[in-house]
C-alpha positions as CSV (number, residue, x, y, z in Angstrom):
1,M,191.6,143.3,42.0
2,N,192.9,145.3,44.5
3,W,195.0,142.4,45.6
4,L,196.4,142.0,42.2
5,I,197.4,145.7,42.2
6,L,199.1,145.2,45.5
7,I,200.9,142.1,44.4
8,I,202.2,143.9,41.2
9,Q,203.3,147.0,43.3
10,S,205.1,144.7,45.7
11,I,206.8,142.9,43.0
12,N,207.8,146.3,41.5
13,N,209.1,147.5,44.9
14,C,210.9,144.3,45.3
15,H,212.4,144.6,41.7
16,L,213.5,148.3,42.7
17,F,215.2,146.9,45.8
18,L,216.9,144.1,44.1
19,A,218.1,146.6,41.5
20,S,219.4,148.9,43.9
21,I,221.3,146.1,45.8
22,A,222.7,145.0,42.4
23,T,223.7,148.5,41.4
24,I,225.7,148.9,44.9
25,L,227.3,145.4,44.4
26,C,228.4,146.3,40.8
27,Q,229.8,149.6,42.1
28,Q,231.9,147.8,44.7
29,K,233.0,145.3,42.2
30,N,234.0,148.2,39.8
31,N,236.1,149.8,42.7
32,Y,237.9,146.6,43.1
33,M,238.4,146.0,39.4
34,E,239.5,149.7,39.1
35,T,242.2,149.1,41.5
36,T,243.3,146.0,39.6
37,I,243.3,147.6,36.2
38,K,244.4,151.1,37.1
39,H,247.3,151.3,39.3
40,V,247.5,154.6,41.3
41,Y,250.8,155.5,42.8
42,A,250.4,158.0,45.6
43,P,253.8,159.6,46.4
44,T,254.6,159.7,50.0
45,A,256.3,162.4,51.8
46,V,259.4,160.9,53.3
47,K,261.9,163.2,55.1
48,Q,265.4,162.4,54.0
49,K,268.0,162.3,56.7
50,S,270.7,164.9,56.6
51,G,273.4,162.2,55.9
52,T,276.0,163.4,58.3
53,S,276.9,160.9,61.0
54,L,277.4,161.8,64.7
55,W,281.1,161.3,64.2
56,K,281.2,163.7,61.3
57,R,279.3,166.4,63.3
58,F,281.6,166.0,66.1
59,I,284.8,166.3,63.9
60,N,283.1,169.4,62.3
61,W,282.4,171.0,65.7
62,A,286.0,170.2,66.7
63,D,287.2,171.8,63.6
64,K,285.3,174.9,64.3
65,Q,287.1,175.1,67.8
66,E,290.3,176.1,66.1
67,E,290.0,179.8,67.5
68,N,289.8,178.2,71.1
69,R,292.9,176.1,70.4
70,F,295.0,177.5,73.4
71,G,292.0,176.8,75.7
72,W,291.9,173.3,74.6
73,T,295.6,172.8,74.8
74,A,295.6,174.3,78.5
75,F,292.7,172.0,79.5
76,S,294.3,168.9,77.9
77,I,297.7,169.3,79.6
78,A,296.7,171.0,83.0
79,G,293.2,169.5,83.4
80,H,294.0,166.0,82.2
81,G,297.4,166.0,83.6
82,C,296.6,167.4,87.0
83,V,293.1,166.1,87.5
84,F,292.1,163.0,85.5
85,T,295.5,161.3,85.6
86,V,296.0,161.9,89.2
87,I,292.6,160.5,89.9
88,T,293.2,157.5,87.8
89,V,296.6,156.8,89.4
90,A,295.3,157.1,92.9
91,M,292.4,154.7,92.1
92,I,295.0,152.3,90.7
93,L,296.9,152.7,94.0
94,F,294.1,152.3,96.2
95,T,292.6,149.3,94.7
96,G,295.5,147.0,94.9
97,N,298.2,148.7,92.7
98,N,297.6,146.5,89.6
99,F,300.7,146.8,87.4
100,M,298.7,146.1,84.3
101,L,296.7,149.4,84.6
102,W,299.8,151.7,85.0
103,P,300.9,151.7,81.3
104,F,297.3,152.5,80.2
105,A,296.9,155.4,82.7
106,I,300.4,156.6,81.5
107,G,299.7,156.1,77.9
108,A,296.5,158.0,78.0
109,M,298.3,161.1,79.4
110,A,301.1,160.6,77.0
111,I,299.1,160.6,73.8
112,C,297.2,163.7,75.0
113,L,300.5,165.4,75.8
114,V,302.2,164.5,72.5
115,A,299.3,165.6,70.4
116,N,299.3,169.0,72.2
117,L,303.1,169.4,71.9
118,A,303.1,168.6,68.3
119,A,300.6,171.6,67.8
120,L,298.1,169.6,65.8
121,P,294.8,171.1,65.0
122,T,291.8,170.8,67.2
123,K,290.2,168.5,64.8
124,I,292.6,166.0,66.0
125,T,293.5,167.1,69.7
126,I,289.9,167.2,71.0
127,P,289.0,163.6,69.9
128,I,292.3,162.5,71.4
129,L,291.5,164.3,74.7
130,F,288.1,162.7,74.8
131,F,289.5,159.3,74.0
132,S,292.2,159.6,76.7
133,V,289.5,160.7,79.3
134,L,287.5,157.7,78.2
135,I,290.5,155.4,78.9
136,D,290.9,157.0,82.4
137,L,287.2,156.3,83.1
138,V,287.5,152.7,81.8
139,I,290.5,152.3,84.2
140,I,288.6,153.9,87.1
141,G,285.7,151.5,86.4
142,I,288.0,148.7,86.5
143,C,289.6,149.8,89.7
144,L,286.1,150.2,91.3
145,S,285.1,146.7,90.2
146,Y,288.2,145.4,92.2
147,G,287.1,147.3,95.3
148,F,289.3,149.1,97.7
149,D,292.2,147.3,99.3
150,M,294.7,149.6,100.9
151,A,296.7,146.8,102.3
152,A,297.5,145.5,98.9
153,S,299.1,148.9,98.0
154,Y,301.9,148.3,100.5
155,R,302.9,144.8,99.2
């Protein structure tokens, strides 16, 4: 009789164990079904960009430099004309005196000078100054790629 009670108790325990497993599996299935039936949209926090490009910020900064217009004009004419153009022309001369680089060096100084003599606002003159300095730096880079040839400058 004891063995019968033990068998019945073990069957009951087994039944409870299987029922608990079935409950767990049904809950998981319900969770899967819940995502299929009920769509939950969680808004994500996305920071929007300011929308201003680097060029636009540079132009706005240049426009704010209007109160320092005479300083920028002095630097454009004196600094660019007496430093950058002289160094560029010297590099052209010391690296073989390539005639194709002369118009670009003179043109870079000319656009800067004309823009300042026309009394244009800093919104225009500062980008022109940086563009002409960039032209000078490109010419200097080209000259350095040629290498120094002092004998070629006397031909």
